[in-house]
C-alpha positions as CSV (number, residue, x, y, z in Angstrom):
1,M,-11.7,-8.3,-9.5
2,S,-13.9,-9.3,-6.6
3,N,-15.2,-6.8,-4.0
4,K,-12.8,-8.2,-1.5
5,D,-9.9,-7.5,-3.9
6,N,-11.2,-4.0,-4.7
7,A,-11.3,-3.3,-1.0
8,A,-7.8,-4.5,-0.5
9,V,-6.5,-2.3,-3.4
10,Q,-8.4,0.7,-2.0
11,Q,-6.9,0.1,1.5
12,L,-3.3,-0.1,0.0
13,L,-3.8,3.0,-2.1
14,D,-5.2,4.9,0.9
15,L,-2.0,4.1,2.8
16,L,0.3,4.9,-0.1
17,E,-1.5,8.2,-0.8
18,S,-0.6,9.4,2.7
19,R,1.8,12.2,2.5
20,Y,5.4,11.1,2.1
21,A,4.5,7.3,2.4
22,M,5.8,6.5,-1.1
23,R,8.8,8.7,-0.6
24,V,9.7,6.8,2.5
25,L,9.4,3.5,0.7
26,W,11.3,4.8,-2.3
27,A,14.1,6.1,0.0
28,L,14.5,2.6,1.4
29,R,14.5,0.8,-1.9
30,D,18.3,0.2,-2.0
31,G,18.0,-2.2,1.0
32,H,20.4,-0.3,3.3
33,P,19.0,0.5,6.7
34,Q,18.6,4.3,7.4
35,T,18.5,6.1,10.8
36,F,15.5,8.3,11.4
37,R,17.5,11.5,10.6
38,L,19.0,10.0,7.5
39,L,15.7,8.8,6.3
40,Q,14.1,12.2,7.0
41,D,16.8,13.8,4.9
42,S,16.4,11.3,2.1
43,V,12.6,12.0,2.0
44,G,13.1,15.8,2.2
45,G,10.8,18.4,3.6
46,V,9.1,16.1,6.1
47,T,8.7,17.2,9.7
48,P,9.7,14.8,12.5
49,N,6.1,14.4,13.6
50,T,4.9,13.5,10.1
51,M,7.8,11.2,9.6
52,N,7.0,9.4,12.9
53,T,3.4,9.0,11.9
54,R,4.2,7.7,8.4
55,L,6.8,5.2,9.8
56,K,4.3,4.0,12.4
57,E,1.7,3.4,9.7
58,L,4.2,1.7,7.4
59,R,5.4,-0.5,10.2
60,A,1.8,-1.4,11.2
61,A,1.2,-2.4,7.5
62,N,4.4,-4.6,7.6
63,L,6.1,-2.6,4.8
64,V,8.9,-1.1,7.0
65,Q,10.7,-2.5,10.0
66,H,13.2,-1.0,12.4
67,G,16.3,-3.0,13.4
68,G,19.5,-2.1,15.2
69,D,20.9,-0.3,12.2
70,G,17.7,1.7,11.3
71,Y,14.7,1.5,9.2
72,Q,14.4,-0.8,6.2
73,L,11.9,-2.5,4.0
74,T,10.3,-5.8,5.1
75,P,10.1,-8.6,2.5
76,T,6.5,-7.4,1.9
77,G,7.8,-3.9,1.3
78,L,10.5,-5.1,-1.1
79,D,7.8,-7.1,-2.9
80,L,5.7,-4.0,-3.3
81,L,8.6,-2.0,-4.7
82,K,9.5,-4.8,-7.1
83,R,6.0,-4.5,-8.4
84,L,6.3,-0.8,-8.7
85,N,9.8,-1.0,-10.3
86,D,8.5,0.0,-13.8
87,I,7.5,3.4,-12.5
88,G,11.0,4.8,-13.2
89,P,11.0,4.0,-16.9
90,F,7.3,5.0,-17.1
91,A,8.1,8.4,-15.4
92,G,10.9,9.1,-17.8
93,K,8.6,8.5,-20.8
94,W,5.8,10.5,-19.3
95,A,8.1,13.4,-18.4
96,A,9.5,13.5,-22.0
97,A,5.9,13.5,-23.4
98,Q,5.0,16.3,-21.0
99,A,8.0,18.4,-22.1
100,K,7.0,17.9,-25.8
101,K,3.6,19.4,-25.1
102,K,5.1,22.7,-23.8
């Protein structure tokens, strides 16, 4: 991977590591627009100020957009989640392995 690619990956990871960023994206994965309040409830435990900040960052990164019906993923955001789609099955296997350790 080139230095330019490494920098791009680091930039994306920095965004996704922001508190609640992945939860916001995950809450929008079904493709249905959500109002601010519904999205806040879907994410859980996030303050309005933090939610506003995260949405602003995700909109600036072209991962989330706001339309007349609420917030939803952009085509770029959908592409990212498609690429992360295997996280569900992986998480299930990982959790089962963790439970066996106990």
